[in-house]
C-alpha positions as CSV (number, residue, x, y, z in Angstrom):
1,M,-1.3,50.6,31.8
2,F,-2.9,52.2,28.8
3,S,-2.8,55.7,30.2
4,E,1.0,55.7,29.7
5,I,0.6,54.5,26.1
6,L,-2.0,57.2,25.4
7,K,0.4,59.9,26.4
8,G,2.3,59.2,23.2
9,Y,-0.6,60.3,21.1
10,D,-1.3,64.0,20.9
11,W,-5.0,64.9,20.3
12,E,-4.4,67.8,17.9
13,T,-1.7,66.0,16.0
14,T,-3.9,63.0,15.5
15,T,-6.8,65.2,14.4
16,R,-4.6,66.8,11.7
17,Q,-3.3,63.4,10.6
18,I,-6.9,62.2,10.0
19,Q,-8.0,65.4,8.2
20,N,-4.9,65.2,5.9
21,K,-5.7,61.7,4.7
22,S,-6.1,61.5,0.9
23,E,-8.1,59.5,-1.6
24,A,-4.9,57.4,-2.2
25,D,-4.6,56.6,1.5
26,V,-8.2,55.4,1.5
27,R,-7.7,53.2,-1.6
28,R,-4.5,51.8,-0.1
29,A,-6.4,50.9,3.1
30,L,-9.3,49.2,1.2
31,A,-6.8,47.1,-0.7
32,K,-5.4,45.5,2.5
33,E,-6.6,42.5,4.5
34,K,-5.0,43.6,7.7
35,L,-5.2,47.3,8.6
36,S,-2.9,49.4,10.7
37,I,-4.0,52.4,12.9
38,D,-2.9,54.6,10.0
39,D,-5.2,52.7,7.7
40,F,-8.1,53.1,10.2
41,M,-7.5,56.8,10.3
42,A,-7.8,56.9,6.5
43,L,-11.2,55.0,6.6
44,V,-12.7,57.4,9.2
45,S,-11.4,60.5,7.5
46,P,-13.4,62.9,5.3
47,A,-11.5,61.5,2.3
48,A,-13.3,58.2,2.8
49,A,-16.8,59.5,2.5
50,P,-17.0,58.9,-1.3
51,F,-16.0,55.3,-0.7
52,L,-18.9,54.4,1.5
53,E,-20.5,51.9,-0.8
54,E,-17.2,50.1,-1.4
55,M,-16.6,50.0,2.4
56,A,-20.1,48.6,3.0
57,V,-19.6,45.8,0.5
58,K,-16.3,44.8,2.0
59,S,-17.6,45.2,5.6
60,Q,-20.5,42.9,4.8
61,R,-18.2,40.3,3.3
62,V,-15.9,40.3,6.3
63,T,-18.8,40.2,8.8
64,R,-20.5,37.2,7.0
65,R,-17.2,35.3,6.9
66,R,-16.7,35.8,10.7
67,F,-20.2,35.9,12.2
68,G,-22.4,34.4,9.5
69,K,-25.9,36.0,9.4
70,T,-26.4,36.0,13.2
71,I,-27.3,39.0,15.4
72,S,-26.8,38.5,19.1
73,M,-29.7,40.0,21.1
74,F,-29.4,41.6,24.6
75,I,-31.5,43.7,26.9
76,P,-30.4,46.2,29.6
77,L,-31.6,46.1,33.2
78,Y,-31.2,49.4,35.1
79,I,-31.2,48.6,38.8
80,T,-30.3,52.0,40.2
81,N,-30.1,55.6,39.0
82,S,-28.4,56.7,42.1
83,C,-25.2,58.5,41.1
84,L,-22.6,60.8,42.7
85,N,-21.2,62.0,39.4
86,G,-21.8,65.4,37.8
87,C,-21.5,64.3,34.1
88,V,-23.0,67.3,32.2
89,Y,-24.6,65.2,29.5
90,C,-26.2,62.5,31.6
91,G,-29.7,62.2,33.0
92,F,-28.3,60.5,36.1
93,N,-26.3,63.7,37.0
94,H,-26.6,64.0,40.7
95,K,-27.8,67.6,40.4
96,N,-30.9,66.6,38.6
97,K,-33.8,66.8,41.1
98,F,-35.6,63.6,40.5
99,R,-36.3,60.7,42.8
100,R,-33.5,58.2,42.9
101,V,-34.2,54.5,43.0
102,I,-32.1,51.5,44.2
103,L,-34.0,48.4,43.4
104,T,-34.2,45.7,46.1
105,P,-33.3,42.1,45.3
106,A,-37.0,41.3,45.2
107,Q,-37.6,44.1,42.7
108,I,-34.7,43.0,40.6
109,E,-36.2,39.5,40.5
110,E,-39.5,41.0,39.3
111,E,-37.7,42.8,36.6
112,C,-36.0,39.6,35.5
113,K,-39.4,37.9,35.3
114,A,-40.9,40.7,33.3
115,I,-38.0,40.7,30.8
116,K,-38.4,37.0,30.3
117,E,-42.0,37.6,29.3
118,L,-40.8,40.1,26.6
119,G,-38.7,37.5,24.8
120,P,-36.3,34.6,25.1
121,F,-33.4,36.9,26.2
122,E,-30.4,35.2,27.8
123,N,-27.9,38.1,27.4
124,L,-28.6,40.6,30.2
125,L,-26.7,43.9,30.7
126,I,-27.0,45.2,34.3
127,V,-26.6,48.9,34.5
128,T,-26.2,51.2,37.5
129,G,-25.2,54.8,38.2
130,E,-22.0,55.3,40.1
131,N,-22.6,55.4,43.9
132,P,-20.1,53.1,45.6
133,K,-21.5,53.7,49.1
134,A,-25.2,53.0,48.4
135,A,-24.8,50.6,45.4
136,G,-21.3,49.3,45.5
137,V,-19.7,45.9,44.9
138,D,-21.8,44.1,47.5
139,Y,-25.0,45.4,45.8
140,I,-23.8,44.5,42.3
141,E,-22.8,41.1,43.5
142,S,-26.2,40.5,45.0
143,A,-27.9,41.6,41.8
144,L,-25.7,39.1,39.8
145,K,-26.8,36.3,42.1
146,V,-30.5,37.1,41.5
147,C,-30.1,37.5,37.8
148,R,-28.1,34.4,37.1
149,K,-31.1,32.3,37.9
150,Y,-32.8,33.8,34.9
151,F,-30.1,34.6,32.3
152,S,-27.1,32.6,30.9
153,N,-24.9,35.6,30.1
154,L,-24.5,38.5,32.6
155,T,-22.6,41.7,31.7
156,I,-22.3,44.8,33.9
157,E,-22.1,48.5,33.0
158,V,-21.2,50.0,36.4
159,M,-18.4,52.2,37.9
160,P,-14.9,51.1,37.2
161,L,-13.7,48.6,39.8
162,S,-10.4,47.1,41.0
163,S,-9.0,43.9,39.5
164,E,-9.8,42.1,42.8
165,E,-13.4,43.3,42.6
166,Y,-13.8,42.2,39.0
167,F,-12.3,38.8,39.9
168,R,-14.7,38.5,42.8
169,L,-17.8,39.2,40.6
170,R,-16.6,36.7,38.1
171,H,-17.3,34.1,40.7
172,S,-20.8,35.4,41.2
173,G,-21.9,35.0,37.6
174,L,-20.2,37.9,35.8
175,N,-19.2,37.2,32.2
176,G,-18.6,40.6,30.7
177,V,-18.0,44.3,31.5
178,V,-19.0,47.3,29.4
179,C,-17.4,50.7,30.1
180,F,-17.6,53.9,28.1
181,Q,-14.6,56.1,28.2
182,E,-16.9,58.8,26.8
183,T,-13.9,60.7,25.4
184,Y,-10.2,60.1,25.2
185,N,-9.5,63.8,25.1
186,R,-7.6,64.1,28.4
187,E,-7.6,67.9,28.5
188,K,-11.3,68.2,27.9
189,Y,-12.4,65.2,29.9
190,K,-12.8,67.2,33.2
191,T,-15.1,69.6,31.4
192,Y,-17.7,66.9,30.9
193,H,-17.0,65.1,34.2
194,P,-16.3,67.8,36.7
195,T,-17.2,65.9,39.9
196,G,-17.5,62.4,41.2
197,M,-15.3,59.3,40.7
198,K,-15.8,59.5,37.0
199,S,-13.8,62.7,36.9
200,D,-10.6,60.7,37.4
201,F,-9.5,60.1,33.8
202,E,-6.6,57.8,34.7
203,W,-8.8,55.5,36.9
204,R,-11.4,55.2,34.2
205,V,-9.1,54.6,31.2
206,N,-7.0,52.1,33.1
207,G,-10.1,50.2,34.1
208,F,-9.9,48.1,31.0
209,D,-6.4,46.8,32.1
210,R,-7.9,45.9,35.4
211,M,-10.7,43.9,33.6
212,G,-8.1,42.1,31.6
213,L,-5.9,41.3,34.6
214,A,-9.0,39.8,36.3
215,G,-9.6,37.6,33.3
216,V,-13.0,39.1,32.4
217,H,-14.3,37.0,29.5
218,K,-15.6,39.9,27.4
219,I,-14.9,43.6,27.5
220,G,-17.1,46.3,25.8
221,M,-15.7,49.7,24.9
222,G,-17.2,52.9,23.7
223,V,-17.1,56.6,23.2
224,L,-20.0,59.0,23.4
225,I,-20.5,60.6,20.0
226,G,-21.3,64.3,20.6
227,L,-18.6,65.4,23.0
228,E,-15.4,65.8,20.9
229,D,-14.3,65.3,17.4
230,W,-15.6,61.8,16.7
231,R,-12.9,60.8,14.3
232,T,-10.1,61.5,16.8
233,D,-12.0,59.8,19.6
234,V,-12.7,56.6,17.8
235,T,-9.0,56.5,16.6
236,M,-7.9,56.6,20.2
237,M,-10.4,53.8,20.9
238,A,-8.9,51.8,18.1
239,I,-5.5,52.3,19.5
240,H,-6.8,51.2,22.9
241,L,-8.5,48.1,21.5
242,D,-5.3,47.1,19.6
243,Y,-3.3,47.5,22.9
244,L,-5.8,45.4,24.8
245,K,-6.0,42.6,22.3
246,K,-2.3,42.2,22.3
247,R,-2.0,42.2,26.1
248,Y,-5.2,40.3,27.1
249,W,-5.5,38.1,24.1
250,K,-7.8,35.5,25.7
251,T,-10.5,38.1,26.2
252,R,-13.3,38.9,23.6
253,Y,-14.1,42.5,22.8
254,S,-17.0,44.6,21.6
255,V,-17.3,48.3,20.6
256,N,-20.2,50.7,20.6
257,F,-20.5,54.3,19.3
258,P,-23.7,55.7,21.0
259,R,-24.8,59.1,19.6
260,M,-26.0,61.5,22.3
261,R,-29.7,61.3,22.9
262,P,-32.0,63.7,24.8
263,S,-31.8,63.4,28.6
264,E,-32.8,65.4,31.7
265,S,-29.4,67.1,31.6
266,G,-30.5,69.1,28.5
267,F,-26.8,69.1,27.3
268,P,-26.7,69.9,23.5
269,P,-24.1,67.8,21.6
270,N,-21.0,69.6,20.5
271,V,-20.7,67.4,17.5
272,V,-23.5,65.9,15.4
273,M,-22.8,62.7,13.5
274,T,-24.9,61.9,10.5
275,D,-26.2,58.4,9.7
276,R,-23.7,58.2,6.8
277,E,-20.9,59.0,9.2
278,L,-22.0,56.4,11.7
279,A,-22.1,53.9,8.8
280,Q,-18.6,54.9,7.7
281,L,-17.3,54.4,11.3
282,T,-19.0,51.0,11.6
283,F,-17.5,49.8,8.4
284,A,-14.1,51.2,9.3
285,F,-14.1,49.3,12.6
286,R,-15.3,46.1,11.0
287,L,-12.4,46.2,8.5
288,F,-9.9,47.2,11.2
289,D,-11.0,44.3,13.4
290,P,-12.9,41.4,11.8
291,D,-13.4,39.7,15.1
292,V,-14.8,42.5,17.3
293,D,-18.5,42.6,18.1
294,I,-20.1,45.8,16.9
295,S,-23.1,46.7,19.0
296,Y,-26.0,49.1,18.3
297,S,-28.5,50.0,21.1
298,T,-32.0,51.4,20.9
299,R,-30.4,54.9,20.8
300,E,-30.6,54.3,17.0
301,N,-33.9,54.2,15.1
302,H,-35.4,50.9,13.8
303,V,-34.9,51.4,10.1
304,F,-31.2,52.4,10.4
305,R,-30.5,49.6,12.8
306,N,-31.9,47.0,10.4
307,N,-29.9,48.4,7.5
308,M,-26.7,48.3,9.5
309,A,-27.4,44.8,10.8
310,T,-26.9,43.5,7.2
311,L,-23.6,45.3,6.8
312,G,-21.4,45.1,10.0
313,V,-23.4,45.2,13.2
314,T,-23.4,41.9,15.2
315,T,-25.2,42.7,18.4
316,M,-28.4,44.6,19.1
317,S,-30.6,45.5,22.1
318,A,-34.4,45.4,22.0
319,G,-37.3,46.5,24.2
320,S,-34.9,48.6,26.3
321,K,-36.0,50.7,29.3
322,T,-33.4,53.1,30.7
323,E,-35.0,53.8,34.1
324,P,-34.8,51.4,37.1
325,G,-37.8,49.2,37.3
326,G,-38.8,50.1,33.8
327,Y,-40.1,46.6,32.9
328,S,-42.4,46.0,35.9
329,V,-42.0,48.3,39.0
330,A,-41.2,51.8,37.6
331,D,-43.0,54.7,39.2
332,G,-41.8,57.6,37.2
333,S,-38.1,57.4,38.3
334,L,-35.4,59.2,36.3
335,Q,-34.3,57.6,33.1
336,Q,-30.7,57.9,31.7
337,F,-31.7,58.9,28.2
338,A,-34.6,58.7,25.7
339,V,-34.6,55.7,23.4
340,S,-35.1,56.0,19.7
341,D,-36.3,52.5,18.8
342,S,-39.2,51.5,21.0
343,S,-40.0,48.4,18.9
344,S,-40.9,45.3,20.9
345,P,-38.3,42.5,21.0
346,E,-40.7,40.3,18.9
347,K,-40.9,43.1,16.2
348,V,-37.1,43.5,16.2
349,A,-36.6,39.8,15.8
350,S,-39.2,39.4,13.1
351,D,-37.8,42.2,11.0
352,L,-34.3,40.8,11.3
353,R,-35.6,37.4,10.0
354,K,-37.3,39.2,7.1
355,I,-34.0,40.5,5.9
356,G,-32.3,37.1,6.1
357,L,-30.7,37.4,9.5
358,Q,-31.0,35.1,12.5
359,P,-31.5,36.6,16.0
360,V,-29.5,34.7,18.6
361,W,-30.8,34.9,22.1
362,K,-28.3,32.6,23.8
363,D,-24.6,32.3,23.0
364,W,-23.2,31.6,26.4
365,D,-23.9,29.0,29.2
366,E,-23.0,28.7,32.8
367,A,-21.1,25.5,32.0
368,F,-18.8,27.5,29.7
369,N,-18.2,30.0,32.5
370,N,-17.2,27.3,35.0
371,N,-14.8,25.8,32.4
372,Y,-13.4,29.2,31.6
373,L,-12.8,29.9,35.3
374,E,-11.1,26.6,35.8
375,R,-8.8,27.1,32.8
376,Y,-7.9,30.6,33.8
377,E,-7.1,29.9,37.4
378,S,-5.0,26.9,36.5
379,Q,-2.6,29.0,34.5
């Protein structure tokens, strides 16, 4: 399991290694076609800041070679904000005194219909808080069965599950899982996650192994920018990604680096990442892994997202609502965070076309899922 691998990397030592990278280290990394973790550290280091334009040019070239000019579109569907965790930065923190909502199957279906009226979405991300008793695996499975009638590709962002539970959900229409480690700083992790199942660092960080063991088709990873030193956190995530790709090589992967947005928690970020730094990180990940999907959500503003879509980003959300029932049945329930890009899906798609990109609404089909299951289970 990755938690054992991670013990071999000291947080403070890794931070110093990144800070000590030189201009020569950056040039050496940029000259390579295949990057090591050490090269990645050079590209996210302060020493790489003057090389942003060179990184952007190479990132664009690598992205076009692998993904063409396509941008995969998705939309999140929050089906419950009920949560037992005490994450200090999250609007769903169980201490926040707002009405909690668990959508019924009928309400979930209404949300699906409303989303379909917004645009030709086929990639749906189903999001929940973490409340295994009130909205556990049975509830998630029922939601998948409702949504699969409307969408070709279903991904979940829920509490970490067992391998058996992931395997079970795959047979109910699940194609992908997104999980945010939030931070890889083991010593500080409990500070931000004091209570609830999310406070268990080992269970969460090893959840990606359980996804891989269950044969999940696509795994999404991410850290929350604003908690700890972002350069060290993303380096740990790069190490994690490298480990997963070698161990579960049939699985596809995506990465996301959400910057903290205002929420009901009122938690101020410990670290503020500039647009230039987020661009630097995006280019570094693209050069480190030409095949990985890089996703930007509506946490980022419209202009910045469009610029980055031409240089390395391959997946974007549009028209997002972060409260349960936000598309059709919302009644003022608690949202997880405030969005930054409120543009309609039509506007997002139109602007992408104007800059020479092609929005892709469907890149997966149920027939592919059936074939994938048959091949996986026969091995």
